Structure formats: C-alpha cells, structure tokens
N, C-alpha and C positions, 0 to 999 in steps of 0.2 A: 540089779539095780531098782529099786522102786521108783515110782513116778514121782514121789517126792524128793527123793535123792537126785534123779535126773534133773528136775527143775530146779533144784538148788545149785547143782554144778553149772547148768546152764546161764543163771543168773548171776553167779560169781565170776563167770568167764566174760560176759558182756559188761559188768560192772568193771572189771579190771580193764578191759580194752577202753572203755569210755573214760577211765581216770587217766590213762597213758595218753590218749587223744588231748585231753584238757591240759595234761603237764607238758606235753610237747608241741602245744599250740604255736604258730608262727604267723606273721603278717605277710601273706603271699605277695603283695604289692612292693614289699622291700627285701623279700628274700632273694631275688635274682637280678642280675644286671643284664641289660639288653644291648650289647654293642650294635652299632648300625648294620654290621655286616660280620660275618665268620671269615677267617683267612681263606683264600682260593684253594689253598692245600689242606684244608682241615678234612679229618676223617670223621663222618657223621654217623657211622654205625660200624660196629665190631665185624671184622670180615666173616668170623664164625657164624654170625646171625644173620648174614645176607642171603638171600633165597637162591644165589648161585652157589654157595659154599658147597665144595664135595662133588661140583660137576664139572663137566668139561669146560662150560662158561668161564669158570674161574681162572683158567689159565689161557683161554682163548681172547679174552676181552683184556685190552691194554690198561695199565694203570691209571691213567687219567679217567678212563670210561668207567673203571670200577669205582673210583672216588666220586664221580658224578652219579652213578648207580646209587653208592651209599647215602648219598645226599636225598635222592628221591626216595629211597626205601625208608630212610629216617622219617620223612615228611608223609610218607603213607601211614607208617606206624603211628606216629602222633596224631595224625587225622582220624585213625580206627579209634584211639583213645577219645578223641573229642565226640565222635558220633556215640560210642559205646556207653561214655559217662553220662551224656544227654539222656539216653534211654533208661539207664538204671537209677538217674536220679528221679526220672517221672515215676517208675514204677515202686521205689521205696516212698516217694513222697506220698503216694496213694494210701499207704498203709500205716503212716504215723498216727498213734492215738485211735486206730481202728480195732474192733473186737478181734481178738486173737492175738494181737501184737502190744499188748499192753506192757509186757515186760521188755520189749524191744525198742520201744519208742525213744528212750534216751539215746541209746547208742544209734538209732536212726537219724536223731537231729545232728549228732557229730559226723556221722558218714555222710550226710548230705552237705554239711558245710565243707567238708574236706574235699570231695568229690567236685564241688563247684570251683574250688580253688584249683584241682588239677585241670579241669576242663578249661580253664582261663589261661594257665601256663603253657598247656600243650597247645590252644590255639594261637596264642601270641608267638610262640616258637614258629608254627606253621605261615603264620601270616608276615612275620617280619622277614623271615629267610627263605620262605617258598618263592615268591609270597603268595601261598594260596593254601587251601584246605581241600584235598581230594574229596569228591562227593561220596556219599554213602551211597553203596550200591549193592550192600548185603541182602541176601534173599531172606525172606521172612518165611519160617516153617510153622504149620498150623499148630496152634497149641493144644492143650487137653480139655478145653472148654472151663466149666466154672468148677468151683470148690477147690478141695485140699490139693489135688494133682496138678491143677495150674498154679497155684501158690507155689508148690514144690519147684515146678519148672521155671518159675520167674527168679527164684534165688538160685536155683543151679545154674541158670544162664550167667546171672551175675557172677558167681564165685568162679565160673569156668573162664569167663573173660578176664577177672582179675588175676587168676593164676597164670595165664598164658602170657600176659602182659608184664607180670612179675618176672618171669622167666627172663624175658628181656631187660627188664630195669636192673635187676640186681646184677647181671653180668656187665651190663654197659656202665653202670654206675661205678663199677671197680675198674674199668678199663682205661688206662693211662694213656692209650694210644690215641684216644677221641679228644676232640676240642673240649676243653674244660666246662664250657657252658652245655655241651651235650652230655658229658659225664654228670654234671650236677643236677640237671632236670630228670636224669633218670634215678640217680641215687634218692633225692628228694621224694619222687613218687613211690619208690621201693619202701622207704621208711613209713609212709602213711599206709601202703597197701598192705604191709604185714599185718597190720591191725585188723583191716577190713577183711582180709582173707580168713583170719583167726575167727572173726565173728560171724562171717558168711557161711563158714563150714559148720558152725554151731546150729545156725537156723536151717540149713539144707538137711543136716542130720536129723535135727529133730522133727522136721516136717516129713520126712522119709519114714521115720520109725513110726509115726501116726498113721501113715499110708499103709504100711505092712499090716497094721492091726485091723485096717477097714477095707482096703482095696482087694479085688479079685486078683488071681494070677495072671489074668490076660492083661489088666490094667498096668500091673507092674511091669510086664514084659515090654508094653508099647511104651512106657516112660523110659525103660532101659534103652529101647532103640532110638527114643527122640534124644535122649542125652548124648548118646554117640554121634547121632548125625549133627548135633550142634557142636560138638567138639571138632568134628571133621571140617564143618564150614567155617568154624573160627580160624582154624589153621588155613585153609584156602583162601581166607581174606588178606592173609599176609603177601599173597601173590597178586599184584595189580598190574594189568598189562599198561595202564597209563604211565606207571613208573618206569617200565622198559623202554616206552616209546620217549618219554622226557629225558632219559639217558642216552637217545639217539640208536637204540637198538633195532634191529629190523624184525618183522614178523612178531610184533608184541604178543599177541593171543595165542600165536603156535608156541612161543618160548614159555608162556605161562603154562600151557598144558604139558608141555615136555617136563618141565621142572616139576609140578605137581605129580608125575608119575615116576619121576626118576628114583632108583631104588636108595640112593645115597639121601635124598630130600626125605623120602618115607621114613628112614632112621631117625632123621632129625625131628620130624613130626612128633614120633614117639617120644623123644627126650622132651620136646616142648611141654608136653602134656602129661608126663610120668607122674608128677607130683599129686595132681588133681585125680589123675585116674586112680593110682595107688590109694589115695585116701577114699575115693567113692566104691572101690572094689572092697577096701577094708571095712567100710561101713555098711556093706550089703547094698549099695545104691546101685551099682553096675555090677553085671556078669563079667567075669575075667576073660572073656573072649577077645582074641585080636581084632581090631577093626580099623586100625590106620595102617 
C-alpha cells in the first residue's frame, strides 16, 4: 500500500468514527438514573470477572462475603477508569491541532467529550455507592523520551487501557445477573469505547509504522519490552489489597500476591488482553513471545 493510500484509509476510518459519535450523541446527565442505594443483595460484578475466579478463594469464601467482594471490586474497577480517563484526556488534549495531528483533531474533540462523560458517570457511581474513589496507586514507568517513540507509547497506553476495560464492559453489559444500573453503566461505556478503540488502533498502528522506517532495532526492542510491561502492570492494577480489606478478608497484601501468581489467574490475564495483543502482534508492534 502506498503512503497516499494508507493516509486515505486512515482519514476515512477516523471520519467514519467521528460521524458515528455525532449520530450516537447522548446527554450523559439524563442517560442514567441514580437511586439512593442499590439493593443489599445486588450483584455488582460478574463472578467470572472477579479476581478470585478459578481459585480456592472462590469456594472458601461464603456467599455474602463474595457479594461484598464483588461490590468493592466493582468500585475499584470504576476507580481505575476515573484515573485512567483523566490521564488520557490530558495527553490527548495536548495534541489537538498540534503539528502531526492535524488529521486527527476532529476525532480528538469527540474523544475528549465522550471520555469526560465517562469519567463523570464512573465517579458518580463510586461516590454514590462506595461512597469513595480508590486512590490512584499505579506505578509510573519511564517513557521513551522525546520524539516519535514517546508519541507511540502514549497512544499505545491509551488503547491498551481501553481494550482491557472493554473486555469487562462488554461482558458485564450483557450479564443479566447484575443489578440493572451496573449492567447499564458497563454497556453504555462499551458502546462508546468500541469507537475509541477503533480510532486508537489506527493511530498506534500508523505511529509504529513510521517508527519501523526510522528507529533502530534496539529502540524497537525497547518499545516492545515497554508495551509488554505496561500490559502486565495494567492487569495487576485489577488486584487491589484495599478491596480485600474492605471485604473483610485477612492478609489482603498476601492475598493479592497469591492471586497474581495463581495459574488459573494467569490464564485469565491472557484472556483479558488477547484482543489487543493479537492486534499488536498482527501489526508487527509486539513480538509473539509469551509474557503474561
């Protein structure tokens, strides 16, 4: 494919996504109902998505505690969304109408508006029914410095975050075992994120194609390692010792370490990220080596 053909395909994709965003626009302040509380026996997270699924804890913990754990894991998941969305909005805002992003700026405007709505409704859920947002304790890993490599890593982080979140949203949005308000917030987010992921993939792929033309093999290898570490850290953020403590479980830090290393959980981790890893391997962004 020639450069002109590639650019034309890129523009058509972003234009289509932007038009879909406009056509599907909604008033976030009218989209949701916020009851004073959720029923005490409500299920807040799909059992298959909880961090104890497939482990001994799943059978050892009694049903009331499992439901309480589901509540706090849900609050943690939405808290991660609040922090992650805030960070990605900041990065994308810096690039609107900047050199190199002229073709993407219209998409960025829609993206920022929708992500701000998402941050609002996730924060509303946490503060109304937590009532708290878990603090952001994610570790920051050093970037690639200035230039195209850093631009690539920024958008790679954004699309990785969105893909992992969407794995949960898509399944919980369809799970009729969940409280209807929980189900709805997940499905609404999934509908918007499907567009953001499509656009983000295009940007990441385009940036990495440019890197392969200019960067040394050593730089490309370091970027491969960085992206894999970021994926692993993103998965690990789903395991929060504060969640286990709030559910009344003993030794929350030891529990987190045990769960992260459990063979059944490691398999689940690969499922969480399969879609984005397959895309990145297929686009020659990542090597196909096992890393989770």
